[in-house]
C-alpha atoms as an extended CHARMM CRD file, in Angstrom:
* protein
*
        79  EXT
         1         1  MET       CA            112.4090000000      113.4780000000      109.9890000000  PROA      1               0.0000000000
         2         2  ILE       CA            112.1180000000      110.3980000000      107.7580000000  PROA      2               0.0000000000
         3         3  GLU       CA            110.7840000000      110.7990000000      104.2020000000  PROA      3               0.0000000000
         4         4  SER       CA            106.9980000000      110.8660000000      104.0310000000  PROA      4               0.0000000000
         5         5  HSD       CA            106.8040000000      109.0640000000      100.6700000000  PROA      5               0.0000000000
         6         6  SER       CA            108.1730000000      105.8870000000      102.2020000000  PROA      6               0.0000000000
         7         7  PRO       CA            107.4680000000      102.4980000000      100.6430000000  PROA      7               0.0000000000
         8         8  ALA       CA            104.8010000000      100.3420000000      102.2580000000  PROA      8               0.0000000000
         9         9  THR       CA            107.2070000000       97.4440000000      102.8710000000  PROA      9               0.0000000000
        10        10  ASN       CA            110.8780000000       96.8880000000      103.5990000000  PROA      10              0.0000000000
        11        11  HSD       CA            113.2990000000       94.8230000000      101.5050000000  PROA      11              0.0000000000
        12        12  HSD       CA            111.7290000000       91.6200000000      102.8330000000  PROA      12              0.0000000000
        13        13  GLY       CA            108.1900000000       92.6730000000      101.9450000000  PROA      13              0.0000000000
        14        14  GLU       CA            107.1770000000       93.3410000000      105.5530000000  PROA      14              0.0000000000
        15        15  THR       CA            105.0280000000       96.2570000000      106.5820000000  PROA      15              0.0000000000
        16        16  PHE       CA            106.3690000000       98.3530000000      109.4300000000  PROA      16              0.0000000000
        17        17  GLY       CA            103.5170000000       97.3860000000      111.7530000000  PROA      17              0.0000000000
        18        18  ALA       CA            103.9630000000       93.6640000000      111.1350000000  PROA      18              0.0000000000
        19        19  TRP       CA            107.7510000000       93.8790000000      111.4980000000  PROA      19              0.0000000000
        20        20  LEU       CA            107.4750000000       95.8900000000      114.6890000000  PROA      20              0.0000000000
        21        21  ARG       CA            105.1700000000       93.4100000000      116.4140000000  PROA      21              0.0000000000
        22        22  VAL       CA            107.7290000000       90.5910000000      116.1370000000  PROA      22              0.0000000000
        23        23  GLN       CA            110.5990000000       92.5910000000      117.6190000000  PROA      23              0.0000000000
        24        24  VAL       CA            110.0220000000       90.9380000000      120.9990000000  PROA      24              0.0000000000
        25        25  ASP       CA            113.6200000000       91.0700000000      122.2190000000  PROA      25              0.0000000000
        26        26  ARG       CA            113.9420000000       94.8410000000      121.8910000000  PROA      26              0.0000000000
        27        27  GLU       CA            114.7400000000       96.9050000000      124.9660000000  PROA      27              0.0000000000
        28        28  GLY       CA            114.2640000000      100.5480000000      125.8500000000  PROA      28              0.0000000000
        29        29  LEU       CA            111.7200000000      102.7280000000      124.1220000000  PROA      29              0.0000000000
        30        30  VAL       CA            111.4250000000      100.4750000000      121.0840000000  PROA      30              0.0000000000
        31        31  GLY       CA            110.6890000000       97.5880000000      123.4370000000  PROA      31              0.0000000000
        32        32  GLN       CA            107.9400000000       99.6580000000      125.0630000000  PROA      32              0.0000000000
        33        33  LEU       CA            106.5230000000      100.4680000000      121.6410000000  PROA      33              0.0000000000
        34        34  VAL       CA            106.5510000000       96.7830000000      120.6840000000  PROA      34              0.0000000000
        35        35  ALA       CA            104.8630000000       95.7860000000      123.9410000000  PROA      35              0.0000000000
        36        36  GLY       CA            102.1570000000       98.3860000000      123.4020000000  PROA      36              0.0000000000
        37        37  ALA       CA            101.6390000000       97.3110000000      119.7890000000  PROA      37              0.0000000000
        38        38  LYS       CA            101.0390000000       93.7270000000      120.8640000000  PROA      38              0.0000000000
        39        39  VAL       CA             98.2240000000       94.6090000000      123.2670000000  PROA      39              0.0000000000
        40        40  ASP       CA             96.6360000000       97.4980000000      121.3540000000  PROA      40              0.0000000000
        41        41  ARG       CA             93.7030000000       96.1590000000      119.3240000000  PROA      41              0.0000000000
        42        42  LYS       CA             93.6720000000       99.2690000000      117.1290000000  PROA      42              0.0000000000
        43        43  PHE       CA             97.4010000000       99.2660000000      116.3920000000  PROA      43              0.0000000000
        44        44  PRO       CA             97.9510000000       99.5100000000      112.6030000000  PROA      44              0.0000000000
        45        45  ARG       CA             99.3330000000       95.9760000000      112.2140000000  PROA      45              0.0000000000
        46        46  ASN       CA             99.9450000000       96.3710000000      108.4870000000  PROA      46              0.0000000000
        47        47  GLY       CA            100.6070000000      100.0830000000      108.7100000000  PROA      47              0.0000000000
        48        48  SER       CA            103.4750000000      102.2760000000      107.6630000000  PROA      48              0.0000000000
        49        49  PRO       CA            105.6170000000      104.2680000000      110.0900000000  PROA      49              0.0000000000
        50        50  GLU       CA            103.3620000000      107.2630000000      109.3820000000  PROA      50              0.0000000000
        51        51  ASP       CA            100.2760000000      105.1690000000      110.1870000000  PROA      51              0.0000000000
        52        52  VAL       CA            101.8620000000      104.2500000000      113.5170000000  PROA      52              0.0000000000
        53        53  ARG       CA            102.7150000000      107.8930000000      114.2380000000  PROA      53              0.0000000000
        54        54  ARG       CA             99.1390000000      108.9560000000      113.4590000000  PROA      54              0.0000000000
        55        55  HSD       CA             97.8270000000      106.2080000000      115.7320000000  PROA      55              0.0000000000
        56        56  LEU       CA            100.1210000000      107.2680000000      118.5740000000  PROA      56              0.0000000000
        57        57  SER       CA             99.1220000000      110.8820000000      118.0710000000  PROA      57              0.0000000000
        58        58  ALA       CA             95.4240000000      109.9860000000      118.2410000000  PROA      58              0.0000000000
        59        59  MET       CA             96.1230000000      108.1320000000      121.4860000000  PROA      59              0.0000000000
        60        60  GLN       CA             98.0240000000      111.1640000000      122.8500000000  PROA      60              0.0000000000
        61        61  ALA       CA            101.1300000000      109.0620000000      123.3970000000  PROA      61              0.0000000000
        62        62  GLU       CA            104.2280000000      110.4920000000      125.0190000000  PROA      62              0.0000000000
        63        63  GLY       CA            106.8650000000      112.0680000000      122.8120000000  PROA      63              0.0000000000
        64        64  ASP       CA            109.3930000000      109.3630000000      123.6300000000  PROA      64              0.0000000000
        65        65  LEU       CA            107.3160000000      106.8150000000      121.7370000000  PROA      65              0.0000000000
        66        66  PHE       CA            107.5990000000      108.9190000000      118.5930000000  PROA      66              0.0000000000
        67        67  GLU       CA            111.3760000000      108.7710000000      118.9940000000  PROA      67              0.0000000000
        68        68  ALA       CA            111.0180000000      104.9930000000      119.3020000000  PROA      68              0.0000000000
        69        69  VAL       CA            109.1220000000      104.9140000000      115.9880000000  PROA      69              0.0000000000
        70        70  ASP       CA            111.9410000000      106.9080000000      114.3610000000  PROA      70              0.0000000000
        71        71  GLU       CA            114.5470000000      104.4870000000      115.7140000000  PROA      71              0.0000000000
        72        72  ALA       CA            112.5350000000      101.4120000000      114.7440000000  PROA      72              0.0000000000
        73        73  GLU       CA            111.8740000000      102.7940000000      111.2650000000  PROA      73              0.0000000000
        74        74  ILE       CA            115.6060000000      103.0390000000      110.5990000000  PROA      74              0.0000000000
        75        75  ASP       CA            116.0460000000       99.3900000000      111.6280000000  PROA      75              0.0000000000
        76        76  TRP       CA            113.0050000000       98.2630000000      109.5930000000  PROA      76              0.0000000000
        77        77  ARG       CA            114.3080000000       99.9710000000      106.4610000000  PROA      77              0.0000000000
        78        78  ALA       CA            117.7630000000       98.4530000000      106.9300000000  PROA      78              0.0000000000
        79        79  TYR       CA            116.4140000000       94.9390000000      107.4910000000  PROA      79              0.0000000000
């Protein structure tokens, strides 16, 4: 699991939610997560990875989407 005391932004000052919503060319599970984020009015647009996980949990999302958050979080931190 990723550290829970994560910073609110990446090296470019982007929140995870904002960064995720512009990842339009992603495929696989991350692509599904991005597509869902774009149409979900309650998606935490300026949220952290933990905010996104809490949102998915509240929506009773499938476990695969949590794996997608983990994968996307690694990319967001590296960006």
